[in-house]
PDB file of N, CA, C, O and CB in Angstrom:
ATOM      1  N   MET A   1    -128.034 253.831 -77.057  1.00  0.00           N
ATOM      2  CA  MET A   1    -128.390 252.568 -76.832  1.00  0.00           C
ATOM      3  C   MET A   1    -128.637 251.790 -78.147  1.00  0.00           C
ATOM      4  O   MET A   1    -129.175 252.328 -79.115  1.00  0.00           O
ATOM      5  CB  MET A   1    -129.530 252.576 -75.972  1.00  0.00           C
ATOM      6  N   GLN A   2    -128.273 250.660 -78.145  1.00  0.00           N
ATOM      7  CA  GLN A   2    -128.357 249.821 -79.454  1.00  0.00           C
ATOM      8  C   GLN A   2    -128.974 248.539 -79.095  1.00  0.00           C
ATOM      9  O   GLN A   2    -128.550 247.867 -78.154  1.00  0.00           O
ATOM     10  CB  GLN A   2    -126.916 249.549 -80.154  1.00  0.00           C
ATOM     11  N   VAL A   3    -129.965 248.188 -79.823  1.00  0.00           N
ATOM     12  CA  VAL A   3    -130.820 247.009 -79.618  1.00  0.00           C
ATOM     13  C   VAL A   3    -130.941 246.214 -80.914  1.00  0.00           C
ATOM     14  O   VAL A   3    -131.025 246.811 -81.987  1.00  0.00           O
ATOM     15  CB  VAL A   3    -132.224 247.430 -79.115  1.00  0.00           C
ATOM     16  N   ASP A   4    -130.951 244.881 -80.844  1.00  0.00           N
ATOM     17  CA  ASP A   4    -131.223 243.958 -81.889  1.00  0.00           C
ATOM     18  C   ASP A   4    -132.733 243.301 -81.660  1.00  0.00           C
ATOM     19  O   ASP A   4    -133.101 242.739 -80.629  1.00  0.00           O
ATOM     20  CB  ASP A   4    -130.038 242.834 -81.898  1.00  0.00           C
ATOM     21  N   TYR A   5    -133.460 243.488 -82.772  1.00  0.00           N
ATOM     22  CA  TYR A   5    -134.863 242.867 -82.696  1.00  0.00           C
ATOM     23  C   TYR A   5    -135.172 242.218 -84.061  1.00  0.00           C
ATOM     24  O   TYR A   5    -135.300 242.879 -85.092  1.00  0.00           O
ATOM     25  CB  TYR A   5    -136.015 243.995 -82.335  1.00  0.00           C
ATOM     26  N   ARG A   6    -135.277 240.943 -83.997  1.00  0.00           N
ATOM     27  CA  ARG A   6    -135.541 240.090 -85.214  1.00  0.00           C
ATOM     28  C   ARG A   6    -134.422 240.482 -86.284  1.00  0.00           C
ATOM     29  O   ARG A   6    -133.215 240.319 -86.107  1.00  0.00           O
ATOM     30  CB  ARG A   6    -137.107 240.351 -85.823  1.00  0.00           C
ATOM     31  N   GLU A   7    -134.990 241.000 -87.372  1.00  0.00           N
ATOM     32  CA  GLU A   7    -133.998 241.385 -88.440  1.00  0.00           C
ATOM     33  C   GLU A   7    -133.638 242.864 -88.347  1.00  0.00           C
ATOM     34  O   GLU A   7    -133.095 243.376 -89.326  1.00  0.00           O
ATOM     35  CB  GLU A   7    -134.572 241.082 -89.871  1.00  0.00           C
ATOM     36  N   PHE A   8    -133.875 243.563 -87.316  1.00  0.00           N
ATOM     37  CA  PHE A   8    -133.723 244.979 -87.176  1.00  0.00           C
ATOM     38  C   PHE A   8    -132.558 245.210 -86.192  1.00  0.00           C
ATOM     39  O   PHE A   8    -132.323 244.433 -85.267  1.00  0.00           O
ATOM     40  CB  PHE A   8    -135.059 245.650 -86.689  1.00  0.00           C
ATOM     41  N   HIS A   9    -131.814 246.370 -86.455  1.00  0.00           N
ATOM     42  CA  HIS A   9    -130.842 246.852 -85.481  1.00  0.00           C
ATOM     43  C   HIS A   9    -131.295 248.283 -85.261  1.00  0.00           C
ATOM     44  O   HIS A   9    -131.482 249.079 -86.181  1.00  0.00           O
ATOM     45  CB  HIS A   9    -129.295 246.735 -85.984  1.00  0.00           C
ATOM     46  N   ILE A  10    -131.459 248.551 -83.970  1.00  0.00           N
ATOM     47  CA  ILE A  10    -131.886 250.130 -83.724  1.00  0.00           C
ATOM     48  C   ILE A  10    -130.845 250.697 -82.885  1.00  0.00           C
ATOM     49  O   ILE A  10    -130.446 250.116 -81.876  1.00  0.00           O
ATOM     50  CB  ILE A  10    -133.382 250.363 -82.940  1.00  0.00           C
ATOM     51  N   ASP A  11    -130.393 251.826 -83.281  1.00  0.00           N
ATOM     52  CA  ASP A  11    -129.444 252.703 -82.669  1.00  0.00           C
ATOM     53  C   ASP A  11    -130.161 253.950 -82.198  1.00  0.00           C
ATOM     54  O   ASP A  11    -130.506 254.783 -83.036  1.00  0.00           O
ATOM     55  CB  ASP A  11    -128.313 253.042 -83.632  1.00  0.00           C
ATOM     56  N   ALA A  12    -130.393 254.122 -80.987  1.00  0.00           N
ATOM     57  CA  ALA A  12    -131.085 255.188 -80.428  1.00  0.00           C
ATOM     58  C   ALA A  12    -130.068 256.073 -79.597  1.00  0.00           C
ATOM     59  O   ALA A  12    -129.259 255.556 -78.826  1.00  0.00           O
ATOM     60  CB  ALA A  12    -132.257 254.649 -79.572  1.00  0.00           C
ATOM     61  N   SER A  13    -130.156 257.398 -79.795  1.00  0.00           N
ATOM     62  CA  SER A  13    -129.379 258.286 -79.035  1.00  0.00           C
ATOM     63  C   SER A  13    -129.825 259.671 -78.880  1.00  0.00           C
ATOM     64  O   SER A  13    -130.330 260.224 -79.856  1.00  0.00           O
ATOM     65  CB  SER A  13    -128.164 258.309 -79.545  1.00  0.00           C
ATOM     66  N   PRO A  14    -129.693 260.335 -77.710  1.00  0.00           N
ATOM     67  CA  PRO A  14    -130.141 261.718 -77.685  1.00  0.00           C
ATOM     68  C   PRO A  14    -129.314 262.703 -78.501  1.00  0.00           C
ATOM     69  O   PRO A  14    -128.123 262.454 -78.684  1.00  0.00           O
ATOM     70  CB  PRO A  14    -130.169 262.172 -76.307  1.00  0.00           C
ATOM     71  N   LEU A  15    -129.832 263.735 -78.971  1.00  0.00           N
ATOM     72  CA  LEU A  15    -129.280 264.799 -79.699  1.00  0.00           C
ATOM     73  C   LEU A  15    -129.442 266.019 -78.873  1.00  0.00           C
ATOM     74  O   LEU A  15    -130.552 266.394 -78.495  1.00  0.00           O
ATOM     75  CB  LEU A  15    -129.908 264.941 -81.052  1.00  0.00           C
ATOM     76  N   ASN A  16    -128.238 266.698 -78.564  1.00  0.00           N
ATOM     77  CA  ASN A  16    -128.166 267.867 -77.771  1.00  0.00           C
ATOM     78  C   ASN A  16    -127.963 269.038 -78.665  1.00  0.00           C
ATOM     79  O   ASN A  16    -126.934 269.234 -79.311  1.00  0.00           O
ATOM     80  CB  ASN A  16    -127.084 267.767 -76.749  1.00  0.00           C
ATOM     81  N   GLU A  17    -129.109 269.873 -78.658  1.00  0.00           N
ATOM     82  CA  GLU A  17    -129.112 271.119 -79.514  1.00  0.00           C
ATOM     83  C   GLU A  17    -129.391 272.278 -78.641  1.00  0.00           C
ATOM     84  O   GLU A  17    -130.535 272.600 -78.317  1.00  0.00           O
ATOM     85  CB  GLU A  17    -130.174 271.059 -80.674  1.00  0.00           C
ATOM     86  N   GLY A  18    -128.316 272.900 -78.267  1.00  0.00           N
ATOM     87  CA  GLY A  18    -128.472 274.233 -77.411  1.00  0.00           C
ATOM     88  C   GLY A  18    -129.034 274.059 -76.147  1.00  0.00           C
ATOM     89  O   GLY A  18    -129.863 274.857 -75.710  1.00  0.00           O
ATOM     90  N   GLY A  19    -128.630 273.023 -75.483  1.00  0.00           N
ATOM     91  CA  GLY A  19    -129.269 272.696 -74.094  1.00  0.00           C
ATOM     92  C   GLY A  19    -130.583 272.097 -74.121  1.00  0.00           C
ATOM     93  O   GLY A  19    -131.170 271.919 -73.054  1.00  0.00           O
ATOM     94  N   ARG A  20    -131.127 271.757 -75.251  1.00  0.00           N
ATOM     95  CA  ARG A  20    -132.355 270.931 -75.375  1.00  0.00           C
ATOM     96  C   ARG A  20    -132.007 269.540 -76.036  1.00  0.00           C
ATOM     97  O   ARG A  20    -131.240 269.412 -76.991  1.00  0.00           O
ATOM     98  CB  ARG A  20    -133.460 271.713 -76.250  1.00  0.00           C
ATOM     99  N   TYR A  21    -132.618 268.607 -75.454  1.00  0.00           N
ATOM    100  CA  TYR A  21    -132.335 267.154 -75.871  1.00  0.00           C
ATOM    101  C   TYR A  21    -133.522 266.618 -76.693  1.00  0.00           C
ATOM    102  O   TYR A  21    -134.697 266.711 -76.339  1.00  0.00           O
ATOM    103  CB  TYR A  21    -132.097 266.193 -74.571  1.00  0.00           C
ATOM    104  N   TYR A  22    -133.104 266.073 -77.774  1.00  0.00           N
ATOM    105  CA  TYR A  22    -134.138 265.390 -78.696  1.00  0.00           C
ATOM    106  C   TYR A  22    -133.781 263.907 -78.856  1.00  0.00           C
ATOM    107  O   TYR A  22    -132.614 263.515 -78.855  1.00  0.00           O
ATOM    108  CB  TYR A  22    -134.187 266.092 -80.168  1.00  0.00           C
ATOM    109  N   GLY A  23    -134.798 263.137 -78.989  1.00  0.00           N
ATOM    110  CA  GLY A  23    -134.631 261.716 -79.150  1.00  0.00           C
ATOM    111  C   GLY A  23    -134.382 261.454 -80.592  1.00  0.00           C
ATOM    112  O   GLY A  23    -134.992 262.162 -81.394  1.00  0.00           O
ATOM    113  N   ARG A  24    -133.539 260.499 -81.056  1.00  0.00           N
ATOM    114  CA  ARG A  24    -133.449 260.098 -82.406  1.00  0.00           C
ATOM    115  C   ARG A  24    -133.010 258.693 -82.436  1.00  0.00           C
ATOM    116  O   ARG A  24    -132.354 258.170 -81.535  1.00  0.00           O
ATOM    117  CB  ARG A  24    -132.538 260.974 -83.186  1.00  0.00           C
ATOM    118  N   ALA A  25    -133.404 258.102 -83.522  1.00  0.00           N
ATOM    119  CA  ALA A  25    -133.042 256.627 -83.784  1.00  0.00           C
ATOM    120  C   ALA A  25    -132.911 256.301 -85.234  1.00  0.00           C
ATOM    121  O   ALA A  25    -133.710 256.721 -86.071  1.00  0.00           O
ATOM    122  CB  ALA A  25    -134.103 255.679 -83.193  1.00  0.00           C
ATOM    123  N   LYS A  26    -131.766 255.453 -85.548  1.00  0.00           N
ATOM    124  CA  LYS A  26    -131.619 254.876 -86.897  1.00  0.00           C
ATOM    125  C   LYS A  26    -132.047 253.453 -86.783  1.00  0.00           C
ATOM    126  O   LYS A  26    -131.687 252.775 -85.821  1.00  0.00           O
ATOM    127  CB  LYS A  26    -130.148 254.992 -87.459  1.00  0.00           C
ATOM    128  N   ILE A  27    -132.782 252.991 -87.707  1.00  0.00           N
ATOM    129  CA  ILE A  27    -133.173 251.562 -87.765  1.00  0.00           C
ATOM    130  C   ILE A  27    -132.721 251.078 -89.012  1.00  0.00           C
ATOM    131  O   ILE A  27    -132.965 251.591 -90.105  1.00  0.00           O
ATOM    132  CB  ILE A  27    -134.661 251.311 -87.609  1.00  0.00           C
ATOM    133  N   TYR A  28    -132.014 250.011 -88.784  1.00  0.00           N
ATOM    134  CA  TYR A  28    -131.317 249.228 -89.904  1.00  0.00           C
ATOM    135  C   TYR A  28    -132.074 247.783 -90.133  1.00  0.00           C
ATOM    136  O   TYR A  28    -132.347 247.057 -89.177  1.00  0.00           O
ATOM    137  CB  TYR A  28    -129.673 248.977 -89.485  1.00  0.00           C
ATOM    138  N   ARG A  29    -132.362 247.464 -91.390  1.00  0.00           N
ATOM    139  CA  ARG A  29    -132.926 246.240 -91.555  1.00  0.00           C
ATOM    140  C   ARG A  29    -131.927 245.314 -92.279  1.00  0.00           C
ATOM    141  O   ARG A  29    -131.536 245.580 -93.415  1.00  0.00           O
ATOM    142  CB  ARG A  29    -134.212 246.379 -92.274  1.00  0.00           C
ATOM    143  N   ARG A  30    -131.523 244.221 -91.601  1.00  0.00           N
ATOM    144  CA  ARG A  30    -130.491 243.368 -92.299  1.00  0.00           C
ATOM    145  C   ARG A  30    -131.054 242.690 -93.585  1.00  0.00           C
ATOM    146  O   ARG A  30    -132.144 242.122 -93.529  1.00  0.00           O
ATOM    147  CB  ARG A  30    -129.965 242.248 -91.314  1.00  0.00           C
ATOM    148  N   ALA A  31    -130.357 242.734 -94.710  1.00  0.00           N
ATOM    149  CA  ALA A  31    -130.846 242.045 -95.833  1.00  0.00           C
ATOM    150  C   ALA A  31    -130.346 240.658 -95.630  1.00  0.00           C
ATOM    151  O   ALA A  31    -129.293 240.342 -95.076  1.00  0.00           O
ATOM    152  CB  ALA A  31    -130.404 242.672 -97.178  1.00  0.00           C
ATOM    153  N   LEU A  32    -131.369 239.764 -96.224  1.00  0.00           N
ATOM    154  CA  LEU A  32    -131.040 238.369 -95.988  1.00  0.00           C
ATOM    155  C   LEU A  32    -130.359 237.729 -97.300  1.00  0.00           C
ATOM    156  O   LEU A  32    -129.910 236.586 -97.211  1.00  0.00           O
ATOM    157  CB  LEU A  32    -132.377 237.577 -95.576  1.00  0.00           C
ATOM    158  N   VAL A  33    -130.273 238.403 -98.461  1.00  0.00           N
ATOM    159  CA  VAL A  33    -129.676 237.808 -99.487  1.00  0.00           C
ATOM    160  C   VAL A  33    -128.289 238.300 -99.945  1.00  0.00           C
ATOM    161  O   VAL A  33    -127.321 237.559-100.117  1.00  0.00           O
ATOM    162  CB  VAL A  33    -130.539 237.874-100.474  1.00  0.00           C
ATOM    163  N   ASP A  34    -128.305 239.729-100.134  1.00  0.00           N
ATOM    164  CA  ASP A  34    -126.949 240.270-100.812  1.00  0.00           C
ATOM    165  C   ASP A  34    -126.109 240.924 -99.728  1.00  0.00           C
ATOM    166  O   ASP A  34    -125.013 241.379-100.058  1.00  0.00           O
ATOM    167  CB  ASP A  34    -127.232 241.412-102.035  1.00  0.00           C
ATOM    168  N   GLY A  35    -126.499 241.011 -98.515  1.00  0.00           N
ATOM    169  CA  GLY A  35    -125.661 241.546 -97.416  1.00  0.00           C
ATOM    170  C   GLY A  35    -125.723 243.092 -97.222  1.00  0.00           C
ATOM    171  O   GLY A  35    -125.122 243.631 -96.292  1.00  0.00           O
ATOM    172  N   ASP A  36    -126.459 243.781 -98.113  1.00  0.00           N
ATOM    173  CA  ASP A  36    -126.682 245.203 -97.869  1.00  0.00           C
ATOM    174  C   ASP A  36    -127.846 245.405 -96.827  1.00  0.00           C
ATOM    175  O   ASP A  36    -128.706 244.545 -96.639  1.00  0.00           O
ATOM    176  CB  ASP A  36    -127.015 245.932 -99.231  1.00  0.00           C
ATOM    177  N   ALA A  37    -127.805 246.583 -96.180  1.00  0.00           N
ATOM    178  CA  ALA A  37    -128.773 246.890 -95.171  1.00  0.00           C
ATOM    179  C   ALA A  37    -129.593 247.956 -95.594  1.00  0.00           C
ATOM    180  O   ALA A  37    -129.067 248.832 -96.281  1.00  0.00           O
ATOM    181  CB  ALA A  37    -128.177 247.209 -93.914  1.00  0.00           C
ATOM    182  N   GLU A  38    -130.934 248.048 -95.271  1.00  0.00           N
ATOM    183  CA  GLU A  38    -131.772 249.089 -95.441  1.00  0.00           C
ATOM    184  C   GLU A  38    -131.633 250.031 -94.226  1.00  0.00           C
ATOM    185  O   GLU A  38    -131.493 249.574 -93.092  1.00  0.00           O
ATOM    186  CB  GLU A  38    -133.152 248.591 -95.651  1.00  0.00           C
ATOM    187  N   VAL A  39    -131.674 251.312 -94.476  1.00  0.00           N
ATOM    188  CA  VAL A  39    -131.700 252.237 -93.400  1.00  0.00           C
ATOM    189  C   VAL A  39    -132.984 253.056 -93.387  1.00  0.00           C
ATOM    190  O   VAL A  39    -133.348 253.637 -94.409  1.00  0.00           O
ATOM    191  CB  VAL A  39    -130.514 253.125 -93.476  1.00  0.00           C
ATOM    192  N   PHE A  40    -133.682 253.115 -92.244  1.00  0.00           N
ATOM    193  CA  PHE A  40    -134.835 253.911 -92.007  1.00  0.00           C
ATOM    194  C   PHE A  40    -134.487 255.058 -91.080  1.00  0.00           C
ATOM    195  O   PHE A  40    -134.121 254.788 -89.937  1.00  0.00           O
ATOM    196  CB  PHE A  40    -135.949 253.074 -91.441  1.00  0.00           C
ATOM    197  N   GLY A  41    -134.578 256.402 -91.510  1.00  0.00           N
ATOM    198  CA  GLY A  41    -134.126 257.551 -90.716  1.00  0.00           C
ATOM    199  C   GLY A  41    -134.780 257.574 -89.261  1.00  0.00           C
ATOM    200  O   GLY A  41    -134.501 258.477 -88.472  1.00  0.00           O
TER     201      GLY A  41
END
């Protein structure tokens, strides 16, 4: 699932490890000046 919220882009997906599922998400913050994005694990 991918969601845009204000200046953030959230990419959430399940992780399958040996029959167990774990939630995980990558959160990107768009930079306003130089075009580079910050990534929060």
